[in-house]
N, C-alpha and C positions, 0 to 999 in steps of 0.2 A: 377520445384516444390520445394518449401523449405523443407528442411529435418529437421523436428522438433526433438530435442532431446528427447528420451523417458524418460529421467531423470526428465522432468517436471511432469510427471504423478505421482499422489500419493496425500497424505494428508500431509499438512504443518501447522505449527503454529508458531506464532511469535508476534511481536509488531508493531502496527500501529501508526504512527504520523501524525496528521492532522494539517496542517499549515494554519491559517486563517490570511488574511490581512485586514479583516473588522470585526466588527467595530473597534476592537484594535487587533493588532497582537498577536496572541495567538497560543500555541501549545497545542495539546491535544493527550495524548497517551492512547492507549487501547490495550487489547489482540486482536489478529486477527487469523482467521483460513482461510486456502485455501485448495480447492480440485481441482486438475486437472485431467481431463480425456481425452483420444483420442477417437474421434468418426469418422465415415464415412471413413473407411478404413485407420485410422491413419492420415487423411489428414487435420483434424481439431482438435483444442483443445478447450475444455470448462474449463474456470476458473471460479469457484464459490467461492466467499469470503464473510466473514462478519467481522464487526468491531463495535466499540461502540463509541457513542458521547452523553454526558450529559444523561447517563443512558438508552439510547435506543439503541437496536442492529439494525444495518443496513446491507443490503446484496447487493451484486453486482454480475453481471455475464458478462463474455466476451466470445464470440464465435469468434475464430480466425482461419483463414486458408489460403490456397494458393489462389492466384489471377492468372490470366492467364499469367502475365509476369513473367519471372524467377526471383526468390527472392522477389517478390511482395506479400504483405499480404492484406487481406481484413478482416474486423471484425465488429461486432456490440457490443456495450456496453451499460449497463443499471445499475444504482446504485441507491438504495432507498434514498440516501441523496443527492449525488451530481448531478444526472442527471434525470430530471423528464421524459424525453423522451428516445427513443432508438437513440443512436448516431452511425451513420455510420462512420467507420474509415478506412484508409488505411495506409500502411507502409511497412516496409521492414525487412528482417532477415539479421542481420550483420553476422549470423552464426546460427548453430542449437540451441545455448544456449543463444541468444541475440535477442530478439523480441521487435519491437517498432512499435506503431501505432499512428495515429493522427486523430483527428476529429474536428468538429467546432460547435459552438453554438452562439445564440444571447443571451447577458446578459439582454437585454430588447427589446421590440418590435421595437423601433425606433434606437437603437444602432448598432454599427458595429459588425461584426463577430469577436468572440474570438476563440481561439484554445485550445485543450486539448491534451496532449501527454501522453501515457502509455508505460512504458518501463519495460520489465521483463528481468532479467539476472540471469542465473544459475552460482553461483560462484564456486560451486563444487556439488558432487552428493547429498549432504545434506544441502545445503545453497542456498536460492534463494532470490533475491532482486527485489522489486517492487517499482517503482517511478512514480508518476503522476505529471504533470506540467501544470499549467495555463498559457496561452500565450496571451498577450494583443494584440489588433489590431495593435499596433506598432511593435510587435515582441518581446517584452520583456517577457522572460520566468521566471516563479517563481515556486519553488517547493511547491506543494500542498499536497502531501501524500508521506510519506516514509514508507515502510513496509519491514521488514526483517524476512524471515521464516527459520525454521529448519525443516527438514523432520521428521514426526511423525513415531515412530516405528510401524511396521506392526502388 
């Protein structure tokens, strides 16, 4: 069973940068908040976050926990802007402070499958990094979201 660092738990705030490759390459920065809670006997984490784009607040949630294989993770992800359906993901824990999951989606009904990777890394007790990557059918990975958080005072 992965041993999640309890240092993930808490309220965080920071800056979110959205990188768009379409229709013109753009970077959109906004404030972001994250709340992480441990549930189900500390075997799962709930990540609830929000951020803004073009004046609208968007929300997302990830439920992540242990899989049956040692070090393996299973997760579901839903975001009000990125993902219209619940994405099932799997991944691994490189350590208690480093979690990565991957899912897939169809960009259009006739097209090939694309992939999405979400990576959380605790840099220290008060700093958390989140990165999301879009991965083409050919395997080219591009940064889609970069968020850096500082722990909020209790």
